[in-house]
C-alpha positions, 0 to 999 in steps of 0.5 A: 512484469505487469501492471497494477490492478484497479484495487491496487491502484486504488489502495496505493492512491489512498496510501500515498495522499498527502503533502509530506515530502516522503509521500510525494517521492513514493507517489513519483515511484508509483507512477513508474512501478511494475508488479514483480509478483503477486501471491494470494494467501487465501485471506488475502495477497501480497503484491511485489513491486520493481522500481527502476533504479533511476527513480528517486528514492526517500533520502536516507533510504529508510525502511517503514510501513504505511498501514492506515487504510482500511476498506469494506466491501459488499462481499466482505463481512469483517473489513479489509486492511492493507499494508504498503511496505517501503524498503530501502527508500522504495516502494517493495510491497502492497499487502491486502488482508481480511479479518478471519474470512477468506479473500474474495475473488472479485472485491465488490463495492470497495470503500476506502477509509483512513483508520483515524479520523484524527489524521493520518498515522504516517509510521515513517516519521519516527523511522526517519529520525533514526 
């Protein structure tokens, strides 16, 4: 198992910002997670995580995605998107992708922003009610 890349760390930090109790638990997991595998797709990547069974899970062990962070880079024309998958209350995978162009070998000049100026779109809120 390996550690996070700088890009993965920056994206996780942005996706997990906030005071919601779910985000607090997921940040605890992020401090202790390990990368179990990485796959390049040509237009992005999948990074799978291993979270120790001793680390707290989100109550009710919901499955959901966070995807309200986008990026720009000096060497990407149409921007970047990211999805963070949570499976049964634990961080499971980070996906990064471009919009119709190859993912660069080295992302240069990364700037991350939230999708909405009106605030975070936290998809897990609806998932927790079910």
